[in-house]
C-alpha positions in Angstrom: -16.8 10.7 36.3 -13.6 11.2 34.4 -13.8 12.1 30.7 -12.0 10.0 28.1 -9.7 12.2 26.2 -7.8 11.3 23.0 -4.7 12.7 21.4 -5.4 12.8 17.7 -2.9 13.2 14.8 -5.0 15.0 12.2 -4.2 13.8 8.7 -6.8 15.4 6.3 -7.2 19.0 7.6 -6.6 22.0 5.4 -3.2 23.6 5.9 -0.3 22.2 8.0 -0.8 21.1 11.6 2.5 20.3 13.2 1.2 18.9 16.5 -1.4 16.6 17.8 -4.8 17.8 19.1 -6.8 16.7 22.1 -10.5 15.9 22.0 -13.1 14.6 24.3 -14.8 11.3 23.6 -18.6 11.3 24.1 -19.5 8.5 26.6 -21.6 6.6 23.9 -18.5 6.4 21.7 -15.9 5.5 24.4 -16.1 1.7 23.9 -15.2 2.0 20.3 -12.1 4.2 20.7 -8.6 2.9 21.0 -5.0 3.7 19.8 -5.1 3.4 16.1 -8.8 4.3 15.7 -9.7 6.6 12.8 -12.0 9.3 14.0 -13.9 12.3 12.6 -13.0 15.6 14.3 -13.6 19.3 13.8 -10.5 21.5 13.1 -11.6 25.1 13.1 -14.8 25.0 11.1 -13.8 22.1 8.9 -14.2 18.4 9.3 -11.2 16.2 9.1 -10.0 12.7 9.7 -7.5 11.8 12.3 -5.8 8.9 14.1 -6.0 8.3 17.8 -2.4 8.1 19.0 -3.0 8.1 22.8 -5.8 7.8 25.4 -6.0 10.0 28.5 -8.3 10.5 31.4 -9.3 13.6 33.3 -12.1 16.0 34.4 -13.0 19.6 33.8 -12.4 19.5 30.1 -15.8 20.8 29.0 -14.1 23.4 26.7 -12.6 20.6 24.5 -14.3 19.6 21.3 -15.9 16.2 21.0 -14.9 13.8 18.3 -17.7 13.6 15.8 -17.6 10.0 14.9 -15.5 6.8 15.1 -15.0 5.9 11.5 -13.1 2.7 12.1 -12.2 1.4 15.5 -9.2 -0.7 14.5 -7.8 1.2 11.5 -4.1 1.2 12.1 -2.4 -1.4 14.3 -0.9 0.1 17.6 2.6 -1.0 16.7 2.5 1.0 13.5 1.3 4.0 15.6 4.4 3.4 17.8 6.5 3.2 14.6 5.2 6.6 13.5 6.2 8.0 16.9 9.7 6.7 16.3 9.9 8.2 12.9 8.6 11.6 14.1 11.1 11.7 16.9 14.1 10.4 14.8 13.5 12.5 11.7 12.2 15.7 13.2 8.8 15.7 11.6 5.2 16.1 12.9 3.6 12.8 14.0 0.8 13.3 11.5 3.4 13.5 8.7 5.1 10.3 9.9 1.8 8.5 10.1 0.8 9.6 6.7 3.4 7.2 5.3 1.5 4.3 6.8 -2.0 5.2 5.7 -3.5 4.1 2.4 -3.6 6.7 -0.3 -6.5 9.1 -0.4 -7.6 8.3 3.1 -9.1 11.7 3.5 -11.0 11.4 0.2 -13.0 8.5 1.6 -14.7 10.9 3.9 -17.8 12.2 2.1 -20.2 14.9 3.3 -23.8 14.0 2.6 -27.2 15.6 3.1 -30.2 13.7 4.4 -33.9 14.6 3.9 -35.3 15.1 7.4 -39.2 14.6 7.0 -40.1 11.0 7.3 -43.8 10.6 6.6 -45.6 11.3 3.4 -47.5 14.2 5.0 -44.4 15.8 6.4 -42.7 15.5 3.0 -45.6 17.1 1.2 -45.7 20.0 3.7 -42.0 20.4 3.4 -42.0 20.5 -0.4 -44.8 23.0 -0.2 -42.6 25.2 2.0 -39.7 24.7 -0.4 -41.8 26.0 -3.2 -41.4 29.5 -1.7 -37.6 29.2 -1.6 -35.1 30.2 -4.4 -35.1 27.9 -7.4 -31.8 26.0 -6.6 -33.2 25.2 -3.1 -36.5 24.0 -4.5 -34.7 21.6 -7.0 -32.4 20.2 -4.3 -35.3 19.7 -1.9 -37.3 17.8 -4.5 -34.3 15.6 -5.3 -33.5 14.8 -1.7 -37.2 14.1 -0.9 -37.0 11.4 -3.6 -33.6 9.8 -2.9 -33.4 10.5 0.9 -29.7 11.1 1.0 -27.1 12.3 -1.5 -23.5 13.6 -1.6 -22.6 17.0 -2.9 -21.4 15.6 -6.2 -24.9 14.3 -6.8 -26.4 17.8 -6.1 -24.1 19.7 -8.5 -26.5 19.4 -11.5 -28.8 21.7 -9.6 -26.3 24.4 -8.5 -22.5 24.8 -8.0 -20.1 26.5 -5.7 -21.6 29.3 -3.5 -25.0 28.9 -5.1 -25.2 25.2 -4.0 -23.8 26.1 -0.5 -26.5 28.8 -0.1 -29.3 26.4 -1.2 -28.1 23.8 1.3 -27.8 26.4 4.1 -31.4 27.6 3.5 -32.8 24.1 3.5 -30.9 23.2 6.7 -32.0 26.4 8.4 -35.6 25.5 7.7 -35.0 22.0 9.2 -35.6 20.2 5.9 -32.2 18.6 5.6 -29.3 17.8 7.9 -25.6 17.3 7.2 -23.9 14.0 7.9 -20.6 12.4 7.1 -20.1 9.1 5.5 -17.0 6.9 5.5 -16.9 5.2 2.1 -15.8 1.6 1.8 -12.3 0.9 0.6 -12.0 0.5 -3.2 -12.2 -3.0 -4.6 -9.6 -4.6 -6.8 -10.1 -4.3 -10.6 -8.8 -7.3 -12.4 -7.1 -6.3 -15.7 -7.9 -8.0 -19.0 -5.2 -10.1 -20.5 -4.6 -10.9 -24.2 -3.9 -14.5 -25.1 -2.8 -15.7 -28.6 -5.1 -18.3 -30.2 -4.3 -21.1 -32.7 -3.7 -19.6 -36.1 -2.1 -16.4 -34.8 1.4 -17.4 -36.0 0.2 -18.2 -39.5 -1.7 -14.9 -39.8 1.3 -12.8 -38.7 3.2 -13.0 -41.9 0.5 -11.5 -44.1 -0.3 -8.8 -41.6 3.1 -7.0 -41.5 2.3 -4.4 -44.1 -1.4 -4.0 -44.1 -1.9 -3.9 -40.3 1.4 -3.1 -38.6 -0.2 -2.3 -35.2 -2.0 -5.7 -35.2 1.2 -7.4 -36.3 3.2 -5.8 -33.4 0.6 -7.1 -30.9 0.7 -10.6 -32.3 4.4 -10.7 -32.4 4.7 -9.6 -28.8 2.2 -12.2 -27.7 3.8 -15.0 -29.7 7.3 -14.2 -28.4 6.5 -13.3 -24.8 3.2 -15.1 -24.1 0.0 -13.7 -22.6 0.2 -10.0 -21.6 -2.1 -7.5 -19.9 -4.3 -5.8 -22.6 -3.5 -2.4 -21.2 0.2 -2.9 -21.9 -0.4 -3.8 -25.5 -3.0 -1.0 -26.0 -0.6 1.7 -24.6 1.7 1.3 -27.6 -0.7 -0.1 -30.2 -4.3 1.0 -29.4 -7.4 -0.8 -28.2 -8.8 -0.7 -31.8 -6.1 -3.1 -32.9 -6.8 -5.4 -30.0 -10.5 -5.5 -30.6 -9.9 -6.2 -34.3 -7.6 -9.1 -33.5 -10.3 -10.5 -31.1 -12.9 -10.2 -33.8 -10.7 -12.1 -36.2 -10.3 -14.9 -33.6 -6.5 -14.5 -33.4 -6.5 -13.4 -29.7 -8.7 -13.9 -26.7 -9.3 -11.3 -23.9 -9.6 -12.9 -20.5 -10.3 -11.3 -17.1 -7.1 -11.8 -15.2 -4.1 -13.8 -16.2 -4.9 -17.2 -17.8 -3.8 -20.4 -16.2 -1.1 -20.8 -18.8 0.5 -17.5 -17.7 0.9 -18.2 -14.0 4.6 -18.7 -14.3 5.1 -15.2 -15.7 4.9 -12.1 -13.6 2.2 -9.6 -14.8 4.1 -6.9 -16.6 2.3 -3.9 -15.3 1.4 -5.2 -11.8 -1.9 -3.4 -12.2 -3.0 -6.1 -9.9 -0.2 -5.1 -7.6 -3.3 -4.8 -5.7 -4.0 -8.3 -6.7 -2.7 -11.5 -5.3 -0.2 -13.2 -7.6 -1.1 -16.7 -6.9 0.8 -19.7 -8.3 -1.9 -22.1 -9.1 0.6 -24.9 -9.4 1.2 -24.8 -5.7 4.3 -23.9 -3.8 7.4 -24.3 -6.0 5.5 -24.0 -9.2 6.9 -27.2 -10.5 10.5 -25.9 -10.3 13.0 -28.3 -8.8 14.5 -26.8 -5.6 18.1 -25.6 -5.8 20.7 -27.3 -3.7 22.1 -24.9 -1.1 25.9 -24.8 -0.5 27.3 -24.9 3.0 27.5 -21.1 3.4 23.8 -20.7 2.3 22.7 -23.5 4.7 24.5 -21.8 7.6 22.9 -18.4 6.8 19.5 -20.0 6.5 19.8 -21.8 9.8 20.7 -18.6 11.6 17.7 -16.8 10.2 15.3 -19.6 10.8 16.6 -19.9 14.4 15.7 -16.3 15.0 12.1 -16.4 13.7 10.8 -17.2 17.2 12.3 -14.1 18.8 13.4 -11.7 16.1 16.8 -10.3 15.3 18.7 -8.3 12.6 21.1 -9.8 10.1 23.4 -8.5 7.4 23.7 -11.1 4.6 26.9 -10.1 2.9 27.6 -12.2 -0.2 29.4 -11.6 -3.5 27.3 -11.1 -6.6 25.8 -14.4 -7.8 26.3 -16.0 -4.3 22.7 -17.0 -4.0 21.4 -14.5 -1.5 17.9 -14.5 -3.2 17.6 -18.3 -2.6 18.3 -17.7 1.1 15.6 -15.0 1.2 13.1 -17.4 -0.4 13.8 -20.3 1.9 13.6 -18.0 4.9 10.3 -16.6 3.6 8.9 -20.2 3.3 10.1 -20.9 6.8 8.3 -17.8 8.2 5.1 -18.8 6.4 5.3 -22.3 7.7 5.2 -20.8 11.3 2.1 -18.8 10.5 3.9 -15.5 10.1 4.0 -13.1 7.1 6.8 -11.5 5.2 7.8 -8.2 3.5 10.3 -8.3 0.7 11.8 -4.8 -0.2 13.8 -4.0 -3.3 15.3 -0.6 -4.1 13.9 -0.2 -7.6 10.6 -0.9 -9.3 12.7 -2.6 -12.1 13.6 -5.4 -9.7 10.0 -6.3 -8.9 9.2 -8.6 -11.9 11.9 -11.2 -11.2 11.4 -11.0 -7.4 7.7 -11.7 -7.8 8.3 -14.6 -10.2 10.8 -16.2 -7.8 8.5 -15.6 -4.8 5.5 -17.2 -6.6 7.6 -20.2 -7.5 8.8 -20.6 -3.9 5.7 -19.9 -1.8 2.7 -20.2 -4.2 -0.4 -18.2 -3.6 -0.7 -15.0 -1.5 2.0 -12.7 -3.0 1.1 -9.1 -3.7 2.9 -6.0 -4.8 3.1 -2.4 -3.6 5.0 0.2 -5.5 4.7 3.9 -6.6 3.4 3.2 -10.1 0.2 1.7 -8.8 -2.9 3.9 -8.8 -4.1 5.2 -5.4 -7.1 2.9 -5.6 -4.9 -0.1 -6.2 -2.6 0.7 -3.3 -5.6 1.4 -1.1 -7.2 -2.0 -2.0 -4.0 -4.0 -1.2 -3.6 -2.0 2.0 -7.0 -3.1 3.1 -6.5 -6.8 2.1 -3.1 -6.8 4.0 -4.9 -5.4 7.1 -7.5 -8.2 6.9 -4.8 -10.8 6.7 -5.6 -12.0 3.2 -2.0 -11.6 1.9 1.0 -13.6 3.1 3.9 -11.9 1.3 4.2 -8.3 0.0 7.0 -7.4 -2.3 7.7 -3.8 -3.3 9.7 -0.7 -3.0 10.3 1.2 0.2 6.6 2.3 0.7 5.7 -1.4 1.0 7.5 -1.3 4.4 4.3 0.1 6.0 1.9 -2.5 4.8 -0.2 -3.5 7.9 0.5 -7.2 7.7 -0.5 -9.0 10.9 1.8 -11.5 12.4 4.8 -10.1 10.6 7.7 -12.5 10.9 10.3 -11.5 8.3 11.4 -8.3 6.6 14.0 -8.6 3.8 15.8 -5.4 2.6 17.6 -6.5 -0.6 20.4 -4.4 -2.0 20.4 -2.5 1.3 23.2 -0.1 0.1 20.9 1.6 -2.4 20.3 5.3 -1.9 16.7 4.9 -3.0 15.9 3.5 0.5 16.1 7.1 1.8 13.0 9.1 1.2 13.7 12.6 -0.1 10.2 14.0 0.7 8.6 14.3 4.1 8.7 12.1 6.1 12.4 11.8 5.2 12.9 8.4 6.6 15.6 5.7 6.0 13.8 2.5 5.2 16.6 0.4 6.5 16.5 2.1 10.0 12.7 1.9 10.0 12.7 -1.7 9.0 14.9 -2.6 11.9 12.7 -0.7 14.3 9.5 -2.3 12.9 11.2 -5.7 13.3 12.0 -4.9 16.9 8.4 -3.7 17.7 6.8 -6.8 16.1 9.4 -9.5 17.0 10.3 -10.0 13.3 13.6 -11.0 11.8 15.1 -8.3 9.6 17.6 -9.4 6.9 19.7 -6.7 5.1 21.4 -8.1 2.1 24.0 -6.8 -0.3 27.2 -7.7 -2.2 28.4 -4.1 -1.4 26.9 -3.2 2.0 26.9 0.5 3.0 29.8 1.5 5.1 27.5 2.3 8.0 25.8 -1.1 7.9 29.0 -3.1 7.7 30.5 -1.1 10.5 27.5 -2.1 12.7 28.0 -5.7 11.7 31.7 -5.6 12.4 31.0 -4.2 15.9 28.4 -6.9 16.6 25.4 -4.6 16.7 23.8 -6.7 14.0 24.5 -10.3 13.1 26.9 -10.8 10.1 26.2 -13.7 7.7 28.6 -14.3 4.8 28.4 -15.9 1.3 31.9 -15.6 0.1 31.6 -17.5 -3.2 29.3 -17.8 -6.1 26.8 -20.7 -6.4 27.9 -23.8 -8.2 31.5 -22.7 -7.6 31.3 -20.3 -10.6 34.2 -17.8 -10.7 33.7 -14.1 -10.5 34.0 -12.5 -13.9 37.4 -11.5 -15.1 37.7 -7.7 -15.0 39.9 -5.6 -17.3 40.4 -1.8 -17.0 40.8 0.2 -20.2 42.7 3.5 -19.9 40.7 6.0 -22.0 43.7 8.4 -22.0 45.6 5.8 -24.0 42.6 5.5 -26.4 42.8 9.2 -26.9 46.5 9.2 -27.5 46.1 6.5 -30.0 43.6 8.6 -32.0 40.7 6.2 -31.4 37.3 7.7 -32.1 34.1 6.7 -30.4 32.9 6.0 -26.9 33.4 2.3 -27.0 37.1 1.4 -26.8 38.9 -0.9 -29.2 39.1 -3.6 -26.5 35.4 -3.3 -25.6 34.5 -3.5 -29.3 36.5 -6.7 -29.7 34.8 -8.3 -26.7 31.3 -7.3 -27.8 31.9 -8.8 -31.2 33.2 -12.0 -29.7 30.1 -12.3 -27.4 27.8 -11.8 -30.4 29.7 -14.3 -32.5 29.3 -16.8 -29.6 25.5 -16.2 -29.4 25.8 -14.6 -26.0 24.5 -11.3 -24.6 26.2 -8.1 -23.6 25.4 -5.2 -21.3 26.7 -1.7 -22.0 26.4 0.5 -18.9 26.5 4.3 -18.7 24.8 6.1 -15.8 23.7 9.1 -17.9 20.6 9.3 -20.1 20.1 11.4 -23.2 22.3 11.7 -26.2 24.9 14.4 -25.3 25.0 16.1 -21.9 26.9 19.1 -23.1 26.0 21.5 -25.9 28.6 24.2 -26.6 29.4 27.0 -29.1 33.2 26.7 -29.7 33.3 30.2 -31.2 31.9 32.2 -28.2 31.5 29.6 -25.4 27.6 29.8 -25.3 26.0 26.9 -23.4 22.2 26.5 -23.5 20.9 26.6 -19.9 17.5 25.8 -18.4 15.6 29.1 -17.8 14.2 27.7 -14.5 17.3 25.8 -13.1 21.0 26.5 -13.0 21.9 23.5 -15.1 22.9 22.9 -18.7 20.4 21.3 -21.0 20.9 17.8 -22.3 20.5 17.0 -26.0 18.1 14.2 -26.8 17.9 12.2 -30.0 14.4 13.5 -30.7 15.9 16.9 -31.4 15.1 18.5 -28.1 17.1 20.0 -25.3 15.8 18.9 -21.9 16.4 19.8 -18.3 16.8 16.6 -16.2 15.8 18.5 -13.0 12.5 20.2 -13.9 11.7 18.2 -17.1 11.2 21.3 -19.3 12.4 21.1 -22.9 12.8 23.1 -26.0 13.8 22.5 -29.6 17.5 22.1 -30.2 19.2 24.8 -32.4 21.8 24.1 -35.0 23.4 27.5 -34.6 24.4 29.6 -31.6 21.8 32.3 -30.8 24.6 34.6 -29.5 27.1 34.6 -32.4 25.6 32.3 -35.1 28.4 29.7 -34.8 27.7 26.0 -34.9 26.7 24.2 -31.7 28.6 21.0 -31.0 27.3 18.1 -28.8 29.9 16.8 -26.4 29.9 13.8 -24.2 27.7 10.7 -24.3 24.5 9.5 -22.8 22.8 6.1 -23.3 21.2 7.3 -26.6 24.6 8.0 -28.1 26.0 4.7 -26.9 23.0 2.9 -28.5 23.6 4.8 -31.8 27.3 3.8 -31.8 26.5 0.2 -31.0 23.9 0.0 -33.9 26.4 1.5 -36.3 29.1 -1.1 -35.2 26.8 -4.1 -35.1 23.9 -3.5 -37.5 22.6 -7.1 -37.3 22.5 -7.1 -33.5 19.2 -6.8 -31.6 19.8 -3.8 -29.3 17.5 -2.3 -26.7 17.9 0.5 -24.2 16.7 0.9 -20.6 16.9 4.3 -19.0 14.5 7.0 -17.6 13.3 7.9 -21.1 12.5 4.4 -22.4 10.9 3.2 -19.1 8.8 6.2 -18.4 5.7 4.6 -19.8 3.9 2.3 -17.4 4.8 -1.3 -18.1 7.6 -0.5 -20.5 10.4 -1.7 -18.1 8.8 -5.1 -17.6 8.6 -5.4 -21.4 12.3 -4.6 -21.8 13.2 -7.0 -18.9 11.2 -9.9 -20.4 12.7 -9.3 -23.9 16.3 -9.3 -22.7 15.9 -12.1 -20.0 14.2 -14.2 -22.6 17.1 -14.0 -25.0 15.2 -11.9 -27.6 17.9 -9.1 -27.6 21.6 -9.2 -27.9 22.8 -6.0 -26.3 21.2 -4.0 -23.5 22.3 -0.4 -23.1 21.2 1.1 -19.8 21.7 3.3 -16.7 21.6 2.1 -13.1 18.2 0.6 -13.7 20.1 -2.5 -14.9 23.0 -2.3 -12.5 21.9 -4.2 -9.4 20.0 -7.3 -8.6 19.3 -8.3 -12.2 19.8 -12.0 -13.1 20.4 -12.4 -16.9 21.7 -15.9 -17.5 22.8 -15.2 -21.1 25.1 -12.2 -20.2 28.8 -13.0 -20.5 30.0 -9.5 -21.1 29.5 -6.2 -19.3 31.0 -3.0 -20.6 31.2 0.1 -18.3 31.4 3.0 -20.8 32.6 5.6 -18.3 33.4 4.6 -14.7 34.2 8.2 -13.7 30.8 9.9 -13.8 30.1 9.5 -10.1 33.7 9.6 -8.8 34.0 13.3 -8.3 30.6 14.4 -7.2 30.4 16.9 -4.3 29.6 14.2 -1.8 31.7 12.3 0.7 30.0 9.1 -0.5 31.1 9.6 -4.1 33.8 6.9 -4.0 31.6 4.4 -2.2 28.8 4.9 -4.8 31.3 4.4 -7.6 32.7 1.2 -6.0 29.2 -0.1 -5.4 27.9 0.7 -8.9 30.9 -0.9 -10.6 30.9 -4.0 -8.5 27.1 -4.4 -8.9 27.1 -3.9 -12.7 30.1 -6.2 -13.1 28.2 -8.9 -11.2 25.6 -9.1 -14.0 28.2 -11.0 -16.1 28.9 -14.7 -16.0 26.2 -15.8 -13.7 25.8 -19.1 -15.5 29.1 -19.4 -17.3 32.5 -17.6 -17.5 32.1 -13.8 -17.7 34.1 -10.8 -18.6 33.9 -7.1 -17.6 35.5 -4.1 -19.4 35.7 -0.9 -17.3 36.6 2.2 -19.3 38.1 5.1 -17.2 40.3 8.1 -17.3 41.4 7.3 -13.7 42.6 3.7 -13.8 44.6 4.0 -10.6 41.8 5.3 -8.4 41.1 2.8 -5.5 37.4 2.8 -6.1 37.9 1.5 -9.6 40.8 -0.8 -9.0 39.2 -2.5 -5.9 35.9 -2.8 -7.8 37.8 -4.5 -10.6 39.3 -6.8 -8.0 35.8 -7.4 -6.4 37.6 -6.7 -3.1 34.9 -5.2 -0.8 36.8 -5.7 2.4 39.8 -3.7 1.3 37.6 -1.0 0.0 35.7 -0.9 3.3 38.9 -0.7 5.4 40.1 2.3 3.3 36.7 4.0 3.4 36.1 3.6 7.2 39.6 4.9 7.9 38.9 8.0 5.8 35.6 8.6 7.5 37.1 8.3 10.9 39.8 10.8 10.0 37.3 13.2 8.4 34.5 12.9 10.9 31.8 11.4 8.8 29.2 8.7 9.4 29.2 6.3 11.2 31.3 8.4 13.6 28.9 11.3 13.6 25.3 11.9 12.6 24.8 14.2 9.7 21.8 16.5 9.5 21.2 18.6 6.4 19.1 21.7 6.8 18.0 23.1 3.4 16.5 26.5 2.6 14.7 27.3 -0.6 12.8 30.3 -2.0 12.6 32.7 -4.9 14.6 35.4 -3.1 18.2 34.2 -3.0 19.4 36.9 -0.5 16.6 35.9 1.9 17.4 32.2 1.5 21.1 32.9 2.3 20.1 35.1 5.3 17.9 32.4 6.7 20.7 29.9 6.5 23.1 32.2 8.3 20.6 33.0 11.0 20.0 29.3 11.8 23.8 28.6 11.7 24.3 31.3 14.2 21.6 30.0 16.4 23.0 26.5 16.4 26.6 27.7 17.1 25.3 29.8 20.0 23.4 26.9 21.6 26.6 25.5 23.1 26.2 22.1 21.6 29.2 20.3 20.2 27.8 20.5 16.7 30.0 21.4 13.7 28.2 23.6 11.2 29.3 23.4 7.6 28.1 26.2 5.4 25.9 27.9 4.4 26.7 26.5 1.0 24.8 26.5 -2.3 22.8 23.4 -3.3 23.8 21.3 -6.2 22.5 22.9 -8.4 21.8 26.2 -6.7 18.5 26.9 -8.5 15.8 24.4 -9.4 12.4 25.4 -10.7 13.1 29.0 -10.0 13.8 28.3 -6.3 17.3 29.1 -4.9 18.7 26.5 -2.6 21.2 26.8 0.2 22.1 24.4 2.9 23.8 23.7 6.2 25.3 20.4 6.9 25.6 19.6 10.6 28.0 17.1 12.1 26.5 15.9 15.3 28.7 13.8 17.6 27.2 11.8 20.5 23.8 12.0 18.8 21.7 10.8 21.8 23.2 13.6 23.9 23.1 16.5 21.4 19.9 15.6 19.6 17.5 17.3 22.0 19.4 20.5 21.9 19.4 20.5 18.1 15.7 19.7 18.0 15.1 22.8 20.2 17.1 25.0 17.9 15.2 23.8 14.9 11.8 24.0 16.6 12.4 27.6 17.8 13.6 28.9 14.4 10.9 30.1 12.0 12.1 31.3 8.6 10.2 33.9 6.6 6.8 32.7 5.2 8.2 32.6 1.6 11.2 30.5 2.5 11.0 26.8 3.0 13.1 24.9 5.5 13.8 21.2 5.0 15.4 19.1 7.7 16.9 15.8 6.6 18.4 13.5 9.3 21.0 11.1 7.9 20.9 12.4 4.3 22.1 9.9 1.7 21.5 11.7 -1.6 23.1 15.0 -2.6 20.9 18.1 -2.6 
């Protein structure tokens, strides 16, 4: 009789396993094993979990190890296993690494080793305990405990002994037949519902007398009165649980388990229940009158709805404010009406609050969230609920793409041009490509949307490889904002001081006088990016990275690569001269704005202010609710945000991304400027001021004109002439290690191997990374231009598979790199 063999991708073994392993299935387990089963296997002398990725038959395989147990027969849907194979083959990574992206966090940690007391009758137990009395003391204590509780995990046995002593005691007891080892697959974690704080009658009257004597309590009350009910953990993070409890004792607030009924129209700020369902108890639509679609929106929606029965891929290209989100929502509702489910991807966590609020208004109950700020337990809980079919729509960042939703009918990839859709750690996948593949495997519609599509995506649409849908005008026939370019060279010649030009200052003052809101955008955090001694030229550098330290307003110098900081000096350590702070970050812009408009309510959104969990949602609600006049921020605020009160956007320095060492630098600049300009005038006439030292650069002038098509034509011509994507496939091979000479040698060795393979692959480099040293590791890279990818891919894969760098040098392969390295 033929044995049943399984190919297993091991996902929780110690060390790295870069291939699948073959095991035999005992006959009694064969009925419960299929592709996607989670099984317990032995790797060396260790136990590990693994996914069955293929079934085979054969005879004469007695030397193979048996699988030890079937933990869950239907753990991962087969189409997701197939998606993992696609990722492994496309991105040159082991299948187990590709599949790890699809598994819930801490899958391996749900496997628990336990010890069971073997004697069953009272007489056997008494005799066994008598025997144990002659054993060393830890073994005696463990035996007495197990005889009482019958079975226990190692964590429960640690009070009696630890480490080697515990291992020795267990081995002695097992040798004498008193206990046996077994493995337990623990249940998935449940969902913890967070407490919410709700203001009670009398809170407003009590606030005035509380400002001086209890400022923490006053801050909590003011936040609740201005923004409505909030998760208690958000309030406690900044003000303390003691203040919350005191307010509850005074009868000024009430703590409820989960959001109260009065808060269902507001997205939970922390999404702690991202593992929760965000139901709209008011039913679909949440009482909000449906918007009237214009003709372009109706045509786009009809095309998407028409494909829901067979699948397809669309690019929804629409100018900023053209109503793309409303098309997404209607398409989601149509998919749900057909009994299908939907994924809604956004590039930034900052976009989740408004997306969830809109989804809940549109489709009612059954919306959940997945993003990187959730705890492993929360993500695991929502993964399980999605697998069981309890969730209809999942919104989130790129990791949400792998949620095991059954009957998936629609995948939306909003702001598809964003570089954050490319994963920079293994598996280094592009969420746009993987979304299209998942849609193909499951017969789902995939909608990529953007006002500034990536050049590669628009090229595919122009060629007919994906369907192009267009929204050429703003909703309600609103005009695009008027854009004005300010030449900062002229500001310098005129002797103007400050980072906000005279023209921008005039427009901000006018917006404030009219009771409107303004955004000041600068894609650089900190106070001053450059610190310099003008006497000797000394620049403080990070001791672990080859980068200059950035001055922050709290008096520290920080490295924005490794995060290390040190106190800022007033004087140069080399010559004693004064250190000057040059350039501006968002902190400096905020300080200048406060000095110019002391009565304005100014808030800042960047990596420093939003680092604390829940802080971004607080900033978003404050500004969207009209409780602040000026928002200073980085790219966090640049795309996808809908702030109805904003009539002015000021770009403080449009040149920051223009000359980066990357062929996409101009495209990024154009996209960023177009997107941030699109935040202005979404409900009334808007204005945009772009400050630049390069007012004639096409990326800036065409962004000012909001002319995507002309920019695309110039960009695609340049890429065709230079041999860049989409006309070739780029592969970056990075090398890192503490020995720079060894890193460079490894890069040269692989470059020679690829050149000698006879493939038509252009090898650029070796060249240093940018920066060349990060966290004490030197970084060098090769960039490979691979024409005819399908023909040359196998040869390149062979070169990479056959090359093994030194053990102390890490090699990183990134297919289709998007972000500089």
